[in-house]
C-alpha positions in Angstrom: -29.5 -45.5 -12.6 -29.4 -47.3 -15.8 -32.3 -49.2 -17.4 -31.0 -52.6 -16.2 -31.0 -51.6 -12.6 -34.6 -50.3 -12.8 -35.7 -53.6 -14.3 -34.0 -55.6 -11.5 -35.7 -53.3 -8.9 -39.1 -53.8 -10.5 -38.8 -57.5 -10.8 -37.5 -57.8 -7.2 -40.4 -55.8 -5.9 -42.9 -57.9 -7.7 -41.3 -61.1 -6.3 -41.5 -59.7 -2.8 -45.1 -58.7 -3.3 -46.0 -62.1 -4.7 -44.3 -63.8 -1.8 -46.2 -61.8 0.8 -49.5 -62.4 -0.9 -48.8 -66.1 -1.2 -48.0 -66.4 2.5 -51.1 -64.5 3.4 -53.2 -66.9 1.3 -51.5 -69.9 2.9 -52.2 -68.5 6.4 -55.9 -67.9 5.5 -56.4 -71.4 4.2 -54.5 -73.3 6.9 -56.6 -75.3 9.3 -56.3 -74.3 12.9 -54.3 -76.6 15.2 -55.9 -78.1 18.4 -59.5 -78.6 19.4 -62.3 -77.2 17.2 -65.9 -76.8 18.4 -68.4 -76.7 15.5 -72.0 -75.7 16.0 -74.2 -76.6 13.0 -77.6 -77.9 12.0 -76.7 -81.3 13.4 -75.8 -80.0 16.8 -72.4 -79.5 18.5 -69.4 -81.5 17.4 -65.8 -81.5 18.8 -62.9 -82.2 16.5 -59.4 -82.8 17.9 -56.5 -82.3 15.4 
């Protein structure tokens, strides 16, 4: 392997890792779909999305 191929592999790996981490962050911040039941200091509230 020459130096150019190694750089392409490293950059490609970094792009894949960044894509996976970005998708995981998106999934963690995404609001759940459907009915939400929240229990808090003001009592129980039901939220339909």
